[in-house]
C-alpha positions in Angstrom: 69.9 195.0 142.3 72.1 191.9 143.1 71.1 189.4 145.7 73.1 186.8 147.7 71.8 183.7 149.2 71.9 183.7 153.1 70.6 181.0 155.5 67.1 180.1 154.2 66.5 183.3 152.1 68.3 186.0 150.3 69.5 189.6 150.8 69.3 192.3 148.1 71.9 194.9 148.2 73.7 197.8 146.6 77.3 197.5 145.7 79.1 200.4 144.2 82.2 198.6 143.1 82.3 194.8 143.3 85.8 194.8 141.7 87.2 196.4 144.9 86.5 193.2 146.8 89.7 193.3 148.7 89.0 196.7 150.4 87.4 197.6 153.6 83.9 198.6 152.5 81.5 201.3 154.1 78.4 199.4 155.0 75.2 201.4 155.2 72.4 200.0 157.4 68.9 201.4 157.3 66.1 201.2 159.8 62.4 200.9 160.0 60.4 201.1 157.6 63.0 201.9 154.9 65.6 200.0 152.8 68.8 200.6 151.0 66.9 203.1 149.0 67.2 205.6 152.0 70.9 205.9 151.1 70.6 206.6 147.3 71.6 210.2 147.7 74.2 209.8 150.4 76.3 207.0 148.9 77.4 209.0 145.8 79.4 211.3 148.1 81.3 208.3 149.6 81.7 206.1 146.5 84.6 207.9 145.2 86.4 207.0 148.4 85.4 203.5 149.1 83.3 200.6 148.1 79.9 201.1 149.5 77.5 198.2 150.3 73.9 198.7 151.4 71.8 195.8 152.2 68.0 195.6 152.5 67.6 194.0 155.9 65.9 190.7 156.0 62.2 191.0 155.4 62.6 194.6 154.1 63.1 196.2 150.7 63.8 193.6 148.0 65.2 191.0 150.5 63.5 187.7 151.1 60.7 187.4 153.7 61.2 184.1 155.5 59.0 182.7 158.1 60.7 184.1 161.2 59.9 186.4 164.0 62.0 189.3 162.8 63.4 189.8 166.2 66.8 191.7 166.8 68.6 188.3 167.1 67.1 187.3 163.6 68.3 190.6 162.0 71.6 190.3 163.5 72.0 186.8 162.3 71.1 187.6 158.7 73.4 190.6 158.6 76.2 188.4 159.8 75.4 185.9 157.1 75.3 188.7 154.4 78.7 190.1 155.4 80.1 186.6 155.5 78.7 185.6 152.0 80.4 188.6 150.5 83.6 187.5 152.3 83.7 190.9 154.0 86.1 190.8 157.0 86.8 194.4 158.1 84.1 197.1 157.8 83.3 200.8 158.4 79.5 200.8 159.5 77.1 203.6 158.9 73.7 203.2 160.6 70.4 205.0 160.9 67.5 204.2 163.1 67.6 200.4 163.9 70.4 200.0 161.5 72.6 202.1 163.9 71.8 199.5 166.7 72.6 196.7 164.5 75.8 198.4 163.6 76.9 198.9 167.3 75.7 195.2 168.0 77.9 193.9 165.2 80.9 196.0 166.2 80.6 194.9 169.9 80.6 191.2 168.7 83.4 191.7 166.1 85.6 194.4 167.6 88.7 193.2 165.7 86.8 193.7 162.4 85.4 197.2 163.1 87.4 200.2 161.5 84.9 202.9 162.3 81.1 203.6 163.0 79.1 206.7 161.9 75.6 206.9 163.2 72.5 209.1 163.3 69.0 209.0 164.8 69.4 205.7 166.3 69.0 203.7 169.7 72.0 204.1 171.9 70.8 202.8 175.3 67.8 201.2 177.1 65.3 203.9 178.0 62.3 204.3 180.4 58.9 205.1 179.0 59.1 208.4 181.0 62.0 209.6 178.8 59.6 209.6 175.8 57.4 212.5 174.9 53.7 211.8 175.8 52.6 211.2 172.1 55.4 208.7 171.4 54.8 207.0 174.9 51.2 206.4 173.9 52.0 205.3 170.4 54.6 202.8 171.6 52.1 201.4 174.0 49.7 200.9 171.3 52.3 199.2 169.1 53.0 196.7 171.8 49.4 195.9 172.7 48.2 192.7 171.1 45.6 193.3 168.4 46.1 197.1 168.5 49.6 196.9 167.1 48.4 194.5 164.3 45.6 196.9 163.3 47.9 200.0 163.2 50.8 198.4 161.3 49.6 195.3 159.4 46.2 196.6 158.5 46.6 200.4 158.3 50.2 200.3 157.1 50.8 203.3 159.6 54.5 203.0 159.4 54.7 203.8 155.6 51.7 206.1 155.3 51.9 208.1 158.5 55.1 207.6 160.5 57.5 207.7 157.6 55.8 210.8 156.1 55.9 212.5 159.4 59.6 211.7 159.8 60.8 214.0 157.0 60.9 217.8 156.8 60.6 217.9 153.0 57.7 215.9 151.8 58.5 213.2 149.3 56.7 212.8 145.9 54.7 209.9 145.0 57.4 208.6 142.7 59.8 208.9 145.7 57.4 207.0 148.0 56.8 204.2 145.5 60.0 202.2 146.4 59.2 202.4 150.1 55.6 201.2 149.6 56.5 198.4 147.1 58.0 195.8 149.6 54.7 195.8 151.8 51.6 195.3 149.7 49.9 192.8 152.0 49.3 192.4 155.7 51.8 189.5 156.1 54.5 191.4 154.3 54.3 194.1 157.1 55.3 191.8 159.9 58.9 193.1 160.0 57.6 196.6 160.4 55.6 195.7 163.6 58.5 193.7 165.0 60.8 196.8 165.2 58.6 198.9 167.5 58.0 196.0 169.8 61.8 195.7 170.2 62.2 199.3 171.4 64.0 198.8 174.8 61.6 200.4 177.3 61.4 199.7 181.0 63.7 196.7 180.8 61.7 195.0 178.0 62.4 193.1 175.7 65.1 191.6 177.9 67.1 190.3 175.0 67.3 193.6 173.3 68.3 195.4 176.5 71.0 193.0 177.1 72.4 193.5 173.7 72.3 197.2 174.0 74.0 197.1 177.5 76.7 195.0 175.8 77.2 197.4 173.0 77.1 200.4 175.4 80.1 198.8 177.0 81.9 198.5 173.6 81.0 202.1 172.7 82.6 203.4 176.0 85.7 201.2 175.7 86.7 201.3 172.1 88.9 204.3 172.1 90.8 202.9 169.0 87.8 203.0 166.8 86.8 206.4 165.5 83.1 207.1 165.7 80.9 209.9 164.1 77.6 211.2 165.4 75.6 213.3 162.9 72.9 215.6 164.5 70.1 217.6 163.2 67.5 220.1 164.3 64.0 221.2 163.4 62.0 218.1 164.3 60.2 217.4 167.4 60.6 213.7 166.9 64.3 213.3 166.7 65.7 210.4 168.6 69.0 212.1 169.4 68.2 215.5 171.0 70.3 217.7 173.4 70.2 215.2 176.2 71.1 212.3 174.1 73.9 214.2 172.4 75.3 215.0 175.9 75.1 211.4 176.9 77.0 210.4 173.7 79.7 212.9 174.5 80.1 211.4 178.0 79.8 207.8 177.1 81.1 207.1 173.6 84.9 206.9 173.1 86.7 208.5 170.2 83.6 210.4 169.2 83.2 213.4 166.8 79.9 215.1 166.6 78.9 217.0 163.4 75.7 219.1 163.0 74.1 218.4 159.5 71.2 220.9 159.6 67.5 220.8 159.7 66.0 217.3 159.2 63.4 214.9 160.3 64.0 211.5 161.9 64.5 210.1 158.4 67.4 212.6 157.9 69.0 211.0 154.8 65.9 212.1 153.0 66.3 215.6 154.2 70.0 216.1 154.3 71.8 213.5 152.0 74.5 215.9 150.8 75.5 217.2 154.2 75.5 213.5 155.6 77.4 212.2 152.6 79.9 215.0 152.6 80.4 214.6 156.4 81.0 210.9 156.2 83.6 211.4 153.4 85.4 214.1 155.3 85.6 211.8 158.3 86.9 208.8 156.3 89.6 210.9 154.9 90.6 212.6 158.2 91.1 209.2 159.8 92.4 207.4 156.7 89.7 204.8 157.2 89.4 203.7 153.6 92.1 201.0 153.8 92.7 197.6 152.2 92.4 194.7 154.6 95.9 194.3 156.4 96.4 198.0 156.7 97.5 199.2 153.2 96.0 202.5 152.2 93.4 202.4 149.4 92.4 205.9 149.5 93.9 207.0 146.3 91.8 205.9 143.3 93.4 206.8 139.9 
């Protein structure tokens, strides 16, 4: 797996075709507690149409673990540095979970460089605690309580051993789980996993994340020139994007297409990789999004 130096650390990433450096890549962004490994069965459906990049976010997967807070601004800063280091200007973004939030944030800050955004099971707007189901509301309160969150996430490794396993419909084998466990063997290595739930924008806090989401909500509503794809699922009681949020997206996200991809848990790329990959590939073709920088088509490949 290649790496690139960024700021004071390094980012590990998947690159399906480095020789297509001049083309607009599809950049896959994972969430918590996963890595680029989440996309391993999705990317093959897209790789025939475009160069695909999938970084491990800083502190996660095989990327470096610098001594930082792992706040949203940190993650966004290292993502910026990663794309700049690879000399990527224009992008098509695909995001899951916090990777979707990072994709929206990047697009809102770089509107002239964003060709399209596809997303699933992600954070679209600030929320109130009352909007969460009672069990989720209780769990997030625990994560945000000093001492309690550390015990659950850093000591008990709950995000890997409980939350992740509960977020898939089809159980993963021990072999499939190994790459998810490997980056987090120690208490200190799990600090990024605890930072994410403490960033969940609930009841106006944390203020910096709420502000970023409000900014990218403005971009989502106003960017009618940028195609967007929402992939939805069913069968899980813990889906982030259920009927109410789908309706909100339909009313508040410009140039949006919605495609249902079947039964899945929150970590949908594990349950429905073929449906997700094929849907993204169709969307790319339909909008002729796989283009060279400067607007020349690059959809044909031999």
